[in-house]
C-alpha positions as CSV (number, residue, x, y, z in Angstrom):
1,M,3.7,4.1,-1.2
2,V,0.7,4.2,-3.6
3,C,0.5,2.5,-7.3
4,G,-2.2,2.2,-9.6
5,V,-4.1,4.7,-12.1
6,L,-4.8,8.4,-11.4
7,W,-8.4,8.8,-11.5
8,G,-9.3,13.0,-11.5
9,D,-7.9,14.8,-8.2
10,T,-6.2,12.4,-5.4
11,P,-8.1,11.7,-2.3
12,F,-4.3,11.4,-0.8
13,P,-3.8,14.8,1.0
14,V,-0.3,13.8,1.1
15,P,3.0,13.3,-1.3
16,C,2.0,9.8,-2.9
17,F,5.1,7.7,-4.5
18,V,4.3,5.6,-7.5
19,L,7.1,2.8,-8.4
20,T,6.8,2.7,-12.2
21,H,9.2,1.0,-15.0
22,S,8.1,4.7,-16.9
23,A,10.0,7.6,-16.4
24,R,7.4,10.2,-16.1
25,E,7.1,14.4,-14.9
26,N,6.0,14.6,-11.2
27,L,2.1,15.2,-10.8
28,V,1.3,18.3,-9.3
29,M,-2.5,18.4,-8.1
30,A,-4.3,21.0,-5.4
31,S,-4.5,18.2,-2.3
32,G,-1.4,16.5,-3.2
33,T,2.2,15.2,-5.9
34,F,2.2,12.3,-7.4
35,F,6.1,11.2,-7.7
36,F,6.8,8.4,-10.0
37,I,10.2,6.1,-8.9
38,T,11.9,4.2,-11.3
39,G,14.8,3.0,-9.0
40,G,12.6,0.3,-7.4
41,L,11.1,-0.8,-4.1
42,A,13.6,0.2,-1.5
43,A,14.2,3.9,-3.1
44,A,10.4,4.9,-3.5
45,L,10.0,3.7,0.7
46,D,13.3,5.5,1.1
47,R,12.0,8.6,-0.1
48,A,8.2,7.9,1.4
49,K,9.6,7.3,4.6
50,K,12.5,11.2,4.3
51,A,8.9,12.6,3.3
52,A,6.2,11.1,6.5
53,S,9.1,12.8,8.9
54,G,8.2,9.7,10.9
55,K,4.8,9.2,10.9
56,N,3.3,6.2,9.3
57,V,4.2,5.1,5.3
58,L,0.9,3.6,3.6
59,A,1.5,1.1,0.6
60,H,-1.3,0.4,-1.8
61,T,-1.9,-2.2,-4.6
62,P,-1.2,-6.2,-3.6
63,D,1.3,-5.7,-6.1
64,V,3.5,-3.5,-3.3
65,G,2.1,-5.3,-0.5
66,Q,3.1,-8.6,-2.2
67,Q,6.8,-6.5,-2.8
68,L,7.0,-5.1,1.5
69,L,6.8,-8.6,2.4
70,R,8.9,-10.9,0.4
71,T,11.2,-8.0,1.9
72,D,10.2,-8.4,5.7
73,L,10.0,-4.6,5.0
74,L,6.0,-4.6,6.4
75,D,5.2,-3.9,10.1
76,E,1.4,-3.9,9.6
77,I,-2.2,-5.0,7.3
78,Q,-5.4,-3.1,7.2
79,L,-7.9,-5.4,5.4
80,H,-11.5,-2.8,4.5
81,L,-13.8,-6.1,4.1
82,V,-17.3,-5.3,1.6
83,P,-19.7,-8.1,1.4
84,I,-19.2,-8.8,-2.9
85,L,-17.7,-11.0,-4.7
86,L,-15.3,-10.1,-7.3
87,G,-15.0,-12.3,-10.7
88,A,-11.3,-11.2,-11.4
89,G,-8.7,-9.3,-9.6
90,C,-5.6,-9.6,-8.3
91,R,-5.1,-11.3,-5.1
92,L,-3.7,-9.9,-2.0
93,F,-1.0,-12.7,-0.8
94,E,-0.2,-15.0,-3.9
95,N,3.1,-14.1,-4.3
96,T,4.9,-13.6,-0.8
97,S,6.2,-16.9,0.0
98,Q,6.2,-20.4,0.7
99,A,6.6,-19.6,4.2
100,S,3.5,-19.3,6.9
101,R,3.6,-15.8,8.6
102,E,1.7,-15.2,11.8
103,L,-0.9,-12.6,12.4
104,Q,-1.8,-10.9,15.5
105,Q,-4.8,-8.9,15.2
106,T,-4.9,-5.3,16.6
107,K,-8.4,-4.3,15.7
108,V,-12.1,-5.0,14.1
109,I,-14.2,-2.3,13.8
110,E,-17.9,-4.1,12.2
111,A,-19.8,-1.7,10.2
112,P,-23.3,-2.0,8.0
113,G,-21.1,-2.9,5.0
114,V,-18.0,-3.2,5.7
115,T,-15.4,-4.5,8.0
116,H,-12.1,-3.3,9.4
117,L,-9.3,-5.5,10.2
118,R,-6.2,-4.7,11.4
119,Y,-2.8,-7.2,11.8
120,R,1.0,-6.8,13.1
121,L,2.9,-9.0,11.4
122,E,5.0,-11.0,14.1
123,R,8.6,-10.7,13.7
């Protein structure tokens, strides 16, 4: 699932399902199609899973990730850390829940200018 602003052509060569409150026509691009879902998180996730045919479904943006965490529908978190301090933005885990969640680190890749981290959520 992808939620956000669209700029030109998309880097996502797969169907993308955008959670929105405003209905609009599908956006067909050379690299993929954006489907705008007004039926909420469960409807968007259902459509994305069907389109993925058993493959992974990716969620982008803090808001969608927080919704998936709150509803216990997230299996894994991938973080890409870049050494830049931002003065503003949306906190990734701010609106999830009061309960702590255990994360099991499954992968770390260090590269110049970025560290890639992968965690599995413990149930």
